[in-house]
N, C-alpha and C positions, 0 to 999 in steps of 0.2 A: 564532468561526464557529458557526453554529447547527446544530441536528440535521438540518435539511433539507439544508443544504449538505454535511454529512458523508455523509448518505444518497446524495446525488447523486454525490459522489466515489466512494463504494463501488460505486454502479451503473456508473460509468464504468470502474472497475477490473475489474469482472466482464466487461467487453467487451474487455479487453486480450488480444490473441492470444498464446497460449502453446503451445509445442510439448509434446505429451504425453510424459511420461517425463523431462522435464528441468526439475525444480523450481527449481534454482538459476538457470537462464536465465529462467524465469518470474519469479523474484524480482527480477532485474535490470530486466526490462521493467516490472514493477509499480512498482519504486522510481523509475524515470525518470518514469513518469506521475504518481506521487505528488508528486515534487519540482516538476513543472510545474504540477500542479493546486493544490497548497497553497502553493507558493513557499517550501518548506523543503528542507533537506538531510536525507536519511535517515541517521541516525548509523550508524556501522559495526556497533554491537552489535545493530542491527535489520535489517541488510542481509543477510538470508539467507532461505531457503525456510521455515524454521520460523516466522518472524515475518510473512511476506508472502504465503504461498500459501494455507494453510488459511483459509477465510472468517472463522471466529471470531478467529483470530490476526490476520488482516489488519484486522479491525474494531478490535481492541484497539490495534494499532499506529497506525492512523489517528487514533483518539481521543487516544492519547498524543502524537502529533506535533502535533495541533491544540491540545492543552492547553499544550504547551511544557514547558520544563525546570522 
């Protein structure tokens, strides 16, 4: 997956509706979108607000998922 596609996915994730004040629920919504957009399963160790909600952390997680194991 190239950088343009990663940027597109990150842009789509920025549009995922999230309820203010519920970071864990936001993480679940983002994970569902990630799984659909990338065709991967978000591993349990990345399935939390710390990895999926802050923009910099989300970008690191997306790049990690794209790179694979």
